[in-house]
N, C-alpha and C positions, 0 to 999 in steps of 0.2 A: 430401332425398326424404323422406317421413314414413314410418309404418312402414305403415297401409295400402298406398301404392302400393310402399312395398320389399316388404309379403307377396306383392302379385300381380306382380312383376317375377318374384320367385324361382316363383312357381308355374308363371307361363310359362315360366320359362326349362325348369324338372322335366318340363314337357307335351312343350315342343320335343324335349330329352334323352329322354325316352322314345317320343314317336315314332320317333324316330332313330335309338335303340336296336331297335325293332320290325322297324325296316327297312334291316338295317346290312346283310345281304347285295345287297339290293336298289339301297340304295347305294353299296356298294364294284361291283356289276357293270358300271353307269354310268360309275365313275370307272376301272376295266382299262379298258373303252373308249373313252373319252376318251386314257391311258396310251397306248394301243395304236395309236390313229391319228394323234396326237400327230406323233413322225417321221417316219410316213408324208406326211403333208398338208400341212405348216408349211414353210417354205424354211430349206435351214440355212445357220448362223453360228453362229460361238464363242459371240453372248449370248444368240439362243434355243436354242442348246444347253444351255446355263447354266439357261437360264428350264423345259426340259423337265424339266432333272436336277433343280431345284426342286420342280415338280410330282411328278414322280414317288414321290419323298422324301412331299406330303404323300399318293398315293396308302399307299406302303406303311405310312405312320403309320395311314392308318384302318386297311387289311386288319388290323393289329395289332391296331386298338381295336375291331375287328368280331368277334375271333375268344379272343384271348387272356383266360381266365378264371381263371388265375391268374400272379400275380409274375414267376413263374420262367419264364414261357411267356413275356411282356412282354418281360422282361433279354433274355431270348436273341434277341430280334426288334430289340431296338435297339442289342445288339452288335452284330448283323450288317448292319443297314440305316445308322445313322449313319457308320462307317469306312467303306462302298462308296459315299456319297451324295458325303463327303468325297475318299477318292483321284477319283472320279469327276467332281466337280468342277477337282481338278486338274491331272487328264491333256487337261482339255477348254482347261484356263484359263494353264498354260503348256506344252503341248503334250505332257508325261510319258506317255510311252510305257506305261512300266511301272506305274505307280501308275494307269494307262489300264486294263490289262489286268488287276490283281488287282480293279481297282472289279467289272468282270466276272464274275468268278470268285465275289464277296461277294453279289452282284446274284442270281447261281447259287442260292446257295445260300439267301439270303433265299426266294425265290419259290419252293423246293423247300419248304423249313421255311413258309410261310404255306400251301402246298397242303394240305401234309401234315396241320396244325392241322384245315383248313378240313374235309377230307376225313373224320378222326378225327371230328367233329361230325357232318358228312351220316349216316353210318354208323351212329351213337348213336340218328339218329330213328328211335321207332316213326311218328310221326305227319307225314304228307308232307304240307306246305303250299309255297305260293307262297316263302317264302322257305329254302324245305329247296331246290327246285328251283334258285335263286339260286343259294345254296352253291357247288351242284355246279357249275354252268355256271363258278362264277365259279375253280373248281377246274382245269378246262379253259384257262379263258382264263390260267391263272398259268402253266401247263402251254409254252402258245405263248410266252410273255415267259422264261420258263427257259431255251429252243431256243433263243428268237433271241443271247440275253445269250451260249449257246454257240459259236452259230456266229460271232459278233463276234471271242470269244476265239481261235477256231479261222485266221480268216480274218486277223489282228494278226498271231497267233504264226507264221503258216503261210500267206506270202503263195502268191498262188495256187492254193488249198483247193477257189477257187468256180471258178466260167465265169460269168462276165454278158454278158448282151448288149452291144455296142458302143453301144446307144442309150441305153445306163443310163450316168448321170457312171464309176459304176466299170467298166465296159465298154468306154467310151473311154478312161481312162487307163490299162487294161491292153491296149490295143491299140495305142496310142502308146510305150509298156515294147516289148511284142515286136516293133513296127517299130525299137527302136534297138538290137536284140541279134540276135544271130545265131540263123535262125529252126530252128534246131537244136535250141540250148538254150533252150523256150520252159518249161520250171519253173523257171528261173534269171532269166527276164525276166519272166516274170507278177510285177507288183506291186511292184518294184524300190523303190519307195517309197509305200507302204499308207499315211501319214501324207494324204500329200495330197487324201485319197477320206473319210479316216477320218468327217465331218460329213455326207456322204450314206449313207452304209454303214449307220448305225443303222436310216434309211428300208427299205433294200432289203432286209437282212436280216430284220427285222421281218419285211416282206411274203413273202420265201421262208420263215420260219418256218409262220406260218400256212396259206397253202396245201401246205405237208410236212404239217400237222398235221392239213389234212381231207383229205388226199391229191387236191386237187383238180390240182396238178402240170402248172404250164402246157410248162414244159421252159425256159422263157427263163432261170430258172438254176436250176444243178448243182451238185453235188459233183464235187471230180474226187478228189483222195486219198483213201488209205483211212478215216480218220479221219473227214473230214466226211462220209463213205459212211454207215461208223456211226450216227454218229447223226443222220444223217437217216433211215435205215432202221427207231431205233429211237424218235425223235418219232412216225413214221408207224403203226410197228405199235401203238405204247402210247395214240394218239391214238385209233383206233376202238378200240379194247377198253374204253377207258375207256369210250365213249357209246357202245359196245353191252352192257356190263355194268352199267354203273353209271346212268349217266342213262334212257337206256330204260326200264329197273326202277326208278325214282325218278316218272317222267313217267306209268306204267305203275302205278306204286300213287297217283299224287295223282288220276289219273280216275279209280277206281273208288272211292276213302276220298270225295271230292267227288259220286260218283253216290250211293252209302250216306249222304249228312250231307244230301243234299238230298230223298233218299227219305224221313229219317226226318224230316225240316222240312215234308213236305208232309200236311197234315190225311189223314184216309182219310175 
């Protein structure tokens, strides 16, 4: 490669990097949407779940790259994300329940940390543009991921914390377990062996997290014990407060600023 072609390659690489940096939050938005949809729409299986875990790890690194302005922020994110991915893969590949549960808590911490960094960035913006709106929406999506991991951890540590319809894979196993036990001891009977259904659980509880976050609540899945009920209540309240207070405010500011920019650009 001669000097001219090498310089042209470097120039193109810099333009691509600059374009990616300019659209970092819109890119992260689509990556988060894909990460949220994947467990719900892709058939379950150990290999598929390992692939999804790897893709989620890539999304986590992309989120860190989008918002980490200081070395310390990046290091803290890596400290949370790498062990989360390793323990999650170990839990899936070797069916190690403790490793899987610990990975869920690390995922929770990471998504909460990333949402906090993006929220701080959003609050500091004086001029609201499309990327600012994307950043605010990313925080909302990260909320949903945070609570999905919380629900999954609760369900693994306390079987029977949620009621599932019998048409759901989780519901069918729950119904079978209840039928095998004394009907008077439903709490002990519910999900006596959760690991039989853990491959389907992430998609089901991802769905439950977002219908709770949006307060849609079809009623097909609902919390049974106090811990699950409190977590669901917090998600519903904070999700609505976030939309009403921050996102609506940013959209209003963006609209007014865009109108002002158009007014100034229009010749009188």
